[in-house]
C-alpha positions in Angstrom: 114.4 88.0 115.5 115.4 88.2 112.1 114.4 91.4 110.7 112.0 91.4 108.0 109.8 94.3 108.2 111.4 97.6 107.1 113.1 95.6 104.2 111.9 95.9 100.7 109.9 92.5 99.7 108.3 92.2 96.4 104.6 91.1 96.8 103.7 87.7 97.8 100.8 87.3 95.4 102.6 89.5 92.8 103.0 86.4 90.6 99.7 85.2 90.7 98.7 88.5 89.7 101.0 89.3 86.8 100.2 85.7 85.4 96.6 85.4 85.6 96.1 83.1 88.1 95.0 85.6 91.1 91.5 85.0 92.0 89.1 87.8 92.1 85.2 87.9 93.2 84.4 87.6 89.7 86.6 84.5 89.2 84.8 82.5 91.7 83.8 78.9 90.1 80.4 79.5 88.3 78.1 77.0 90.0 75.8 74.9 87.5 72.6 76.2 86.9 73.8 79.7 87.2 71.4 82.4 85.7 72.4 86.3 84.5 71.4 89.4 85.4 71.1 93.4 84.2 70.4 96.7 85.6 67.4 98.5 84.5 68.3 102.2 85.7 66.0 105.3 85.4 67.2 108.5 83.1 65.2 111.0 85.0 66.5 112.4 88.2 63.0 113.0 90.1 59.6 111.9 89.6 57.6 108.5 89.7 57.0 105.5 87.5 53.8 105.6 85.7 53.8 102.0 83.9 56.0 99.3 82.2 56.0 97.2 78.9 57.5 93.9 79.5 56.4 92.8 76.1 59.6 93.0 74.3 61.8 91.8 77.2 59.4 88.7 77.9 60.1 87.8 74.1 63.9 87.5 74.5 65.2 84.0 74.4 66.4 82.2 77.7 64.5 85.0 79.9 64.1 84.0 83.3 62.4 87.0 85.2 62.1 91.2 85.1 61.6 92.2 88.2 60.5 95.6 89.5 59.0 97.3 92.6 55.8 95.5 91.9 57.1 92.1 92.7 59.7 93.1 95.6 58.4 96.4 96.9 58.5 95.4 100.9 61.4 92.7 100.5 64.3 94.7 101.2 64.0 96.6 104.6 65.3 99.7 105.6 69.2 99.7 107.0 70.9 102.9 107.8 73.7 104.1 106.1 77.7 102.6 107.2 78.6 106.2 108.5 74.9 106.7 110.3 75.5 103.6 112.8 74.0 101.0 109.6 75.6 98.6 107.0 74.9 100.3 103.5 76.5 103.2 101.0 72.8 104.3 100.5 69.9 103.9 102.5 67.6 104.5 99.5 65.7 101.2 99.4 66.3 99.4 95.6 63.0 98.8 94.1 60.9 99.9 97.1 58.1 101.9 95.6 57.4 103.7 91.8 59.5 106.8 93.3 62.3 108.0 91.4 64.6 110.2 93.5 67.9 110.3 91.2 69.1 109.7 87.9 70.6 106.4 87.5 68.5 104.8 90.2 67.9 100.9 89.7 64.3 100.3 88.1 63.9 96.7 87.2 66.4 93.5 87.5 66.3 91.4 84.6 67.4 87.7 84.7 68.3 85.0 82.2 70.1 82.2 81.3 73.3 84.1 79.6 74.7 87.6 79.7 73.8 88.5 76.3 70.1 87.4 76.6 70.1 90.0 80.0 71.6 92.5 78.5 69.2 92.6 75.8 66.3 91.7 77.6 67.0 95.0 80.1 67.7 96.9 76.8 63.9 96.2 75.6 62.0 97.0 79.0 60.0 99.8 78.5 59.4 102.3 81.4 57.0 105.5 81.7 57.7 108.3 83.7 56.6 111.2 85.1 59.1 113.7 85.9 59.3 116.6 88.4 61.8 119.1 88.4 65.3 118.0 89.9 68.0 119.9 91.6 71.1 119.0 90.2 74.1 121.1 92.0 74.8 123.7 94.3 72.4 126.9 93.4 70.1 124.7 91.7 66.3 125.5 92.4 65.6 123.1 95.0 68.7 122.6 96.9 68.7 122.7 100.5 71.5 123.9 102.1 71.7 122.9 105.7 74.6 123.4 108.2 76.9 120.1 108.7 76.5 120.4 112.1 72.8 120.1 111.4 72.9 116.7 109.5 75.7 114.9 111.5 75.4 114.2 114.9 79.1 115.0 116.8 80.1 117.8 114.4 80.8 121.0 115.4 82.3 124.0 113.6 85.6 125.6 115.1 85.6 128.7 116.8 88.8 129.9 118.7 89.4 133.4 119.2 88.4 136.5 116.9 89.2 136.1 113.4 86.9 138.8 112.2 89.1 141.4 114.2 92.0 139.9 113.3 91.4 140.3 109.8 90.6 143.7 110.0 93.8 144.4 111.7 96.5 142.7 109.8 98.3 144.0 107.2 98.4 141.3 104.8 95.5 139.0 104.1 94.0 137.1 101.1 90.5 135.4 100.6 90.9 132.4 98.1 87.4 131.1 96.7 88.3 127.6 95.4 85.9 124.5 93.7 86.7 121.2 93.0 84.2 118.9 90.9 82.5 115.8 90.9 84.9 112.4 90.8 84.1 109.1 90.1 86.2 105.9 90.8 86.9 103.8 88.0 88.1 100.8 89.5 89.0 97.7 86.3 87.4 95.4 88.5 83.1 96.3 88.2 81.2 96.1 91.0 80.2 92.6 90.4 77.9 90.5 92.7 77.4 86.3 92.5 74.5 85.1 95.0 73.9 81.2 96.0 71.1 80.0 98.1 71.9 76.5 100.1 68.5 76.4 101.8 68.2 79.2 103.9 72.0 79.6 103.7 73.6 82.8 101.7 76.7 83.0 100.0 77.6 86.0 97.9 80.8 86.7 96.0 81.6 90.5 95.9 84.4 92.6 95.8 83.8 95.0 98.7 86.5 96.2 101.2 84.3 95.4 104.0 82.6 91.8 103.9 81.7 92.3 107.8 79.1 95.0 106.3 77.6 93.3 103.7 77.4 90.1 105.7 75.1 92.0 108.5 73.6 94.6 106.1 72.5 91.6 103.7 71.1 89.9 107.2 69.3 92.8 108.3 67.6 93.6 104.9 66.7 90.3 104.0 65.1 88.9 107.2 68.5 86.5 107.8 70.6 85.7 110.5 74.3 87.3 110.4 75.6 83.6 110.3 73.3 82.2 107.4 74.8 84.7 105.8 78.7 84.1 104.2 80.6 87.1 102.4 83.8 86.3 100.2 85.4 89.3 98.8 88.7 87.7 97.6 91.3 90.1 95.7 90.2 93.2 94.9 90.7 95.0 91.7 90.8 98.7 92.8 88.4 100.3 95.0 89.8 103.9 96.3 86.3 104.2 98.1 84.1 102.8 95.7 83.7 99.2 97.1 81.9 100.9 100.2 80.2 99.0 102.2 76.5 97.3 101.1 75.4 98.2 98.0 71.6 98.5 96.6 71.9 95.8 93.9 73.4 92.9 96.2 70.2 92.4 97.8 68.1 92.5 94.5 70.4 89.7 93.3 70.1 87.7 96.5 66.3 87.9 96.1 66.1 87.1 92.3 68.7 83.7 93.1 65.9 83.0 96.0 62.8 83.5 94.0 64.4 81.8 91.1 66.1 78.6 92.9 69.0 79.3 91.0 72.5 80.9 91.5 72.3 84.6 90.0 75.4 86.9 88.8 75.1 90.3 88.2 78.0 92.3 86.2 77.0 95.8 86.0 77.9 97.9 83.0 80.4 100.7 83.8 78.3 103.6 83.0 75.7 101.9 86.0 79.0 102.1 88.4 78.8 105.9 87.9 75.2 105.4 90.1 74.9 102.5 92.0 78.3 103.5 93.6 79.3 106.2 95.5 81.7 109.3 94.5 83.7 112.3 96.0 81.2 115.2 95.4 82.0 118.3 94.4 83.1 121.0 97.0 83.2 125.0 97.4 85.5 126.4 99.8 86.1 130.5 100.8 89.5 130.5 102.8 90.4 133.7 104.6 93.8 134.3 106.0 95.4 137.3 107.5 99.4 137.7 108.8 101.3 140.4 110.4 104.6 141.4 108.2 106.4 138.6 109.4 104.3 135.9 107.7 103.1 134.8 111.2 99.1 134.0 110.8 96.7 136.2 113.1 93.6 134.3 111.4 92.3 131.6 109.4 88.5 131.3 108.3 87.5 128.5 106.2 83.9 128.0 104.6 83.2 125.0 102.9 80.0 123.4 101.0 79.8 119.6 100.0 76.7 118.4 98.2 75.3 115.3 99.3 71.6 113.5 98.6 68.2 114.1 100.0 67.9 110.6 101.8 71.6 110.0 103.9 73.0 112.2 106.5 76.4 112.0 104.8 79.0 114.6 103.7 82.5 114.5 104.4 84.0 117.0 106.5 87.4 118.6 106.4 88.2 121.5 108.2 89.2 120.0 111.4 92.2 119.1 108.9 92.7 122.5 107.9 92.2 124.4 110.7 95.1 122.5 112.6 97.8 122.3 110.5 99.4 125.6 111.0 99.6 127.9 113.9 96.9 130.3 114.6 95.5 132.3 117.4 92.1 133.0 115.8 90.2 130.0 113.9 87.0 129.6 112.9 85.4 127.0 110.7 81.6 126.1 108.8 80.8 123.5 107.0 77.6 123.3 104.8 76.0 120.2 102.9 74.0 121.3 100.2 71.1 118.2 99.7 70.2 117.8 96.1 68.7 114.8 93.7 71.5 112.8 92.9 72.8 109.6 94.6 74.6 109.3 97.7 78.2 110.5 97.6 81.0 108.7 99.7 84.6 108.1 100.3 87.6 108.7 97.4 90.8 108.1 98.4 91.7 110.7 100.8 88.0 111.7 100.9 88.1 115.2 102.7 91.4 116.3 102.8 92.2 116.4 98.6 89.3 119.1 98.1 90.3 120.9 101.2 93.7 120.6 101.6 93.5 122.0 97.8 91.7 125.0 99.1 94.0 125.9 101.9 97.3 125.3 100.4 96.5 127.3 97.2 95.5 129.9 100.0 98.7 130.3 101.6 100.7 130.1 98.5 98.9 133.2 97.8 99.5 134.7 101.0 103.6 133.7 100.4 102.9 135.7 97.0 101.3 138.9 98.9 104.1 138.7 102.0 107.0 138.5 98.8 107.8 135.3 100.7 109.0 131.6 99.6 106.3 129.2 100.1 108.0 127.2 102.4 109.5 129.6 104.5 106.0 130.9 105.3 104.9 127.4 106.3 108.2 126.8 108.2 106.9 130.3 110.3 103.9 128.8 111.0 104.7 125.1 112.1 103.6 124.0 115.3 104.2 121.1 117.6 100.5 121.5 119.0 96.9 121.5 117.4 95.8 125.4 117.6 92.5 124.2 118.2 92.7 122.0 121.2 96.2 122.9 122.1 97.1 118.9 122.3 100.5 117.7 120.9 100.9 116.3 118.0 102.5 112.5 118.4 105.5 113.5 115.9 105.6 116.6 113.7 107.7 116.1 110.6 106.2 118.4 108.2 109.3 120.8 107.7 111.7 117.7 107.8 109.6 116.4 104.4 109.5 120.1 102.9 113.5 120.0 103.4 114.0 116.5 102.1 111.6 117.0 99.3 113.2 120.7 98.4 116.5 119.2 98.0 115.7 116.5 95.7 113.5 118.8 93.8 115.8 121.0 93.5 113.5 124.4 95.1 116.8 126.5 95.3 115.9 127.2 92.1 112.9 128.3 91.7 112.7 132.2 90.5 111.1 134.3 93.0 108.9 135.5 90.9 106.1 134.1 88.8 106.0 134.5 84.8 109.8 134.4 84.5 111.0 131.3 83.9 111.2 130.0 80.2 112.3 127.0 78.4 111.5 128.2 74.5 108.1 128.4 74.1 107.4 126.6 77.4 106.8 128.7 80.6 108.0 126.4 83.4 106.6 126.8 86.9 107.5 125.2 90.6 104.8 124.9 92.8 104.6 123.2 96.5 101.9 122.3 99.1 101.5 120.1 102.5 100.1 116.6 102.4 98.7 115.6 105.9 96.3 112.7 106.9 95.0 112.1 110.6 95.9 108.1 111.4 93.2 106.0 112.0 93.1 102.5 113.7 90.1 100.0 114.2 89.9 96.7 116.5 90.6 93.8 115.0 90.9 90.0 115.2 93.1 87.5 113.6 93.8 83.7 113.8 97.6 83.0 114.2 98.3 79.2 113.5 102.0 78.0 114.0 102.8 74.3 112.4 104.7 71.8 113.0 106.0 71.6 109.7 107.8 75.0 110.4 104.7 76.8 108.2 102.1 79.4 109.8 98.9 80.8 109.1 97.4 83.9 109.8 93.7 84.4 108.8 91.2 87.3 109.1 88.5 88.9 107.6 90.5 92.0 106.2 91.0 92.3 102.4 93.8 92.5 100.2 92.8 95.7 98.3 96.1 96.1 96.1 97.9 97.8 99.0 100.0 95.0 100.0 98.9 93.6 103.1 99.1 90.1 102.3 102.6 91.0 101.6 103.0 92.4 105.1 101.2 89.9 107.1 103.4 87.0 105.8 106.6 89.2 106.8 105.5 90.3 110.2 104.6 86.5 111.2 107.6 85.2 109.2 109.7 88.0 111.4 107.6 87.4 114.4 107.5 83.4 114.5 110.8 82.5 113.0 109.6 81.3 109.6 110.4 81.9 106.2 108.0 84.3 104.4 107.5 81.7 101.9 106.2 79.3 104.9 103.4 81.7 105.7 99.8 81.4 104.7 97.7 84.3 104.6 94.1 84.2 104.3 91.6 86.9 103.7 88.4 88.8 102.5 86.0 86.3 103.8 83.1 86.8 106.6 84.1 83.2 107.8 87.2 84.1 109.4 87.9 86.4 112.2 86.4 89.9 111.6 88.3 92.9 111.2 86.6 96.3 110.2 87.1 98.3 106.9 89.7 98.2 104.6 90.1 102.1 104.4 90.9 105.4 105.9 94.8 104.5 105.9 93.4 101.9 108.6 94.5 98.7 106.9 98.2 98.4 108.0 98.0 99.9 111.5 94.9 97.6 112.3 95.9 94.0 111.4 99.3 94.8 111.5 99.1 95.6 115.6 96.4 92.7 115.9 99.2 90.1 113.8 102.0 91.4 116.6 99.8 90.7 119.3 99.0 87.2 117.7 102.2 86.2 117.4 103.4 87.2 120.9 100.9 85.0 122.3 101.7 82.2 120.0 105.5 82.6 121.2 104.4 83.2 125.2 102.4 79.6 125.0 105.7 77.5 123.4 107.9 79.8 126.1 105.9 79.1 128.9 105.6 75.3 128.0 109.2 74.9 127.1 110.6 76.5 130.3 108.1 74.9 132.6 109.5 72.0 134.9 111.1 69.6 133.6 110.7 71.1 129.8 113.7 71.1 127.7 114.4 75.0 128.6 113.6 74.5 132.0 114.4 77.5 134.5 114.7 80.0 131.8 112.6 83.4 131.9 109.8 82.5 128.9 109.9 86.3 128.1 113.2 86.0 127.2 112.9 83.3 124.6 112.8 84.3 121.3 111.6 82.6 118.1 114.0 82.8 115.4 115.0 81.0 112.1 113.1 77.9 112.9 114.0 77.8 116.7 113.2 78.8 119.9 116.2 80.4 122.0 117.1 81.4 125.1 119.8 84.0 125.8 122.2 81.5 127.4 122.3 80.0 123.4 119.9 77.0 124.5 117.8 76.2 121.7 114.8 74.1 120.6 113.6 73.5 117.2 110.4 75.0 116.2 108.7 71.3 115.3 109.6 70.1 118.7 108.5 73.4 120.8 105.1 73.1 118.8 104.9 69.5 120.0 105.2 70.4 123.6 101.7 71.6 123.2 100.2 69.9 120.5 101.0 67.4 117.4 99.4 69.7 115.0 99.9 73.4 115.6 99.7 76.0 118.0 96.6 78.4 117.6 95.6 82.1 118.9 93.2 84.4 118.4 94.1 87.5 119.0 91.9 90.4 119.8 93.0 93.6 119.6 91.4 97.1 120.4 93.5 100.2 120.0 94.5 102.8 122.8 91.6 105.3 122.6 89.0 102.7 121.6 85.7 102.1 123.0 85.6 99.2 125.5 83.0 98.0 123.2 84.8 98.0 120.4 85.0 94.4 119.6 81.2 93.6 119.8 80.7 96.6 117.1 83.4 95.2 114.9 81.5 91.6 115.4 78.4 93.3 114.5 79.9 95.0 111.4 79.9 98.6 112.0 82.5 101.1 111.2 84.6 101.6 114.2 88.0 103.8 113.1 89.5 105.8 116.1 91.8 108.7 116.9 93.7 109.2 119.7 91.8 111.2 122.2 95.2 112.5 124.2 97.3 113.8 121.0 97.0 114.4 117.3 98.6 111.5 115.0 99.3 112.7 111.6 100.9 111.2 108.7 102.8 114.1 106.7 104.3 115.0 103.5 105.5 117.5 100.8 104.4 118.0 97.4 106.3 119.4 94.9 105.6 119.6 90.8 107.2 121.1 87.7 104.7 122.5 85.1 105.1 123.2 81.9 102.7 125.9 79.9 102.9 126.5 76.2 102.7 130.0 75.7 101.0 130.0 72.4 98.8 126.5 73.1 98.2 126.7 76.6 99.1 122.9 76.4 100.1 122.1 80.6 102.3 119.0 81.3 103.9 118.3 84.6 107.4 116.9 83.6 108.0 115.9 87.5 106.4 115.2 91.1 108.5 114.5 93.7 106.9 113.8 97.0 108.4 114.0 100.5 106.6 111.4 102.9 106.6 110.6 106.9 104.6 108.1 108.0 105.5 106.6 110.9 107.2 103.4 110.9 107.3 102.0 107.2 107.3 98.1 106.8 107.9 97.3 103.4 109.4 100.2 101.5 108.9 98.6 98.2 104.9 98.7 98.5 104.8 102.0 100.6 106.8 103.9 97.5 104.4 102.1 95.2 101.1 103.8 97.2 102.7 106.9 97.0 103.5 106.8 93.7 100.5 106.0 92.3 98.7 108.7 94.8 100.9 111.1 93.1 99.8 110.4 89.9 95.8 110.3 90.8 96.6 113.4 92.2 98.0 114.9 88.9 94.5 113.8 87.6 92.8 115.2 89.6 94.4 118.7 89.3 94.5 118.3 85.6 91.8 115.8 84.2 89.2 113.9 86.4 85.5 115.6 86.0 82.5 114.2 86.2 79.9 116.8 84.1 76.8 117.0 85.5 73.9 118.4 83.5 70.6 119.0 85.1 70.9 116.3 88.0 72.2 113.4 85.6 76.0 112.4 85.0 77.4 112.9 81.2 80.3 111.4 80.8 79.8 108.1 82.9 82.5 106.3 80.9 86.2 106.1 80.4 85.9 107.4 76.9 85.0 110.9 78.2 85.8 110.6 81.8 89.5 111.7 81.6 92.5 109.8 84.0 96.1 110.0 83.3 97.6 107.6 80.7 101.4 107.0 80.3 102.1 109.7 78.1 100.6 112.1 80.8 102.9 111.0 83.5 106.6 112.0 84.0 109.0 111.4 86.2 107.6 110.7 90.0 109.6 110.4 93.1 108.5 109.2 96.4 110.9 109.8 99.4 110.0 108.3 102.5 110.8 110.4 105.9 112.1 108.7 108.8 109.3 109.2 111.3 110.0 107.4 114.4 106.5 107.5 116.5 106.0 105.1 119.3 102.8 107.1 120.7 100.9 106.6 117.6 100.2 103.2 118.3 102.6 99.8 119.1 103.9 99.7 116.3 104.6 102.9 115.4 102.9 102.7 112.1 100.4 105.6 110.5 99.6 104.4 107.1 100.3 106.0 103.8 97.7 104.5 101.3 96.2 108.4 101.1 98.8 110.5 101.9 100.4 110.3 98.3 97.5 112.2 96.4 97.0 114.9 99.3 98.1 118.2 98.0 99.4 117.0 94.5 96.5 119.2 93.0 97.1 122.3 95.0 101.0 121.7 94.2 100.2 121.9 90.5 97.9 124.6 90.7 100.6 126.6 92.6 102.8 125.6 89.9 100.6 126.9 86.8 100.4 130.3 89.1 104.3 130.3 89.3 104.8 129.8 85.4 102.3 132.0 84.2 101.2 134.3 86.9 97.5 133.2 86.8 95.9 131.7 90.0 93.6 128.6 89.1 91.3 128.1 91.8 88.9 125.7 89.9 89.5 121.8 89.0 90.8 120.9 87.1 92.6 122.9 85.2 92.3 123.4 81.7 93.9 124.9 78.8 91.3 127.5 78.4 92.3 128.6 81.7 95.8 129.7 80.9 95.7 130.1 77.4 
């Protein structure tokens, strides 16, 4: 078997993307008679609708209809949140009543013959409201604080040892209070939807990272059989968590299309995307650490609060990671959710680790300063091969290997021990580091694998190409295991009509789909081998398990070989096909049934901790007079199991590191009252080319056969984790100022 995986390979869909030939959900050919929709959203956060004035809207030429709760109340059934056994990113029922429960809530859907007419008519809709007071965030009157354990079944705060006694007895202790802001995804491709009916059958073209949830969720909302709903995603123009499950607007577009008897397309505005999709909520953390004079941790306490909506039991929990990262005999965590009058948050790349690791890694840096230790030496002193909470072993633990590789490449040895002493002209220079860790998730998946007599192959699954390069990996994997050229492998993805696979997220796409592919390819090889080695067959008498597919032949160890076309012809003149059904180790017996029903099914090994690791390094320069902050260098070293394509892997990691820079210095959604005040790319700041210096991502070997059969850990989210802490720690090293609230602004250091 020729080795293809593990070597750099350009994206197989890359040429189509850069030439404009690639097809995204919004690029589907428009059917005849298509109508166009626009949304009307609420400017108030809490209250009720008292009336509509539609006269001006109805006067717009080409208007086909204005749909409000008066027209469709009750038409969309309640469906629970995806993370609560349902399918949606928000369980709030769109256009169900006159109640307003958050700013940006959809209050009307306007449909016209052209996009321009729909936009003009939506702008002309007048809505009268009776406004109530609203709680917009932490400490606001009316905000409700609840224990996460009371909100989310299965969550439990961690208790081990007596951290209070250890804090009191330890010679060195610190307390760090950290805050992270609201952040919104801003994918270039908006949250579009196109709905077409053929009798009672509904087809939806929508950029989603889980076609199964959209299919089954729409069926439940609209009273349809799932088999009568087809969802086509195609390529995704970015999501990073935002195109999560079924959105509220989708059912409304489908309803409008059915009532008008014609296809309907919606392209929402970017401002509307801040509330019709999810976001990363603000968080607050108090981390208390205690250590002996030798730097060994004696106590760790992590208390955290995150914002969520009134109507969904959704909050990202992260203390399970911070409690297990370093050796410590006494640990306590407490997580709370603060329910406010805003839309439901959701995953944003590395959902809990980005804010939670910022707090812990900032505190570890501060503890190193109190001890007079190098920050890497402190982490090395508290490295552990077992989980301090459960005593389970890590399947592999290359954290310090990452720090060693990153420190050597970054030049950490040149770092001055004391902060605020390194200068380069008017620039104060600082170096910072932080750990990057991410539990490995994997899910059940199914995949159709077909080997054709003409030397081509096809793999098909409902999973998605979200920009992570899975199309290329599947083509590489099939080529390697089936003995065909990469260019001869067709990959079909992103369609609910294909064999089901789970959500493309949680860094689980590669771990799940590549293991399913390996299973399917082995089934195809086994069928061919058994037929060829059968009595009277061309390779009779040989062990079928020893026959290998490579370079277009089925070969035996003794040199006997059968051309691929002839091998396929032994079974079927056209192709050999199998449907592989992969269930990960530790997966529940009903995992495939849940997958086919569109439910999320990410799992973790139950006998060990399988984590991906990394070490982030940042050089920061702060101008002594203006306070301008620059980051000329970022270096990351990452260990994520077997790396299947180093080219796309480094691309993923570098992109994540740049996003981490934005998390540290730029990104913040401003909440005023209970509304977002900068919902556009003019005022919501993201890194540009001028903000980014040299970025280097190193790949550290991490053989780990225990994590899953292929030893793949997934790295899509690893690159962003810890960057914000590394930059904040570098700012402290440059200026002596400890900044614990993100994003770091000029006024914080000037």
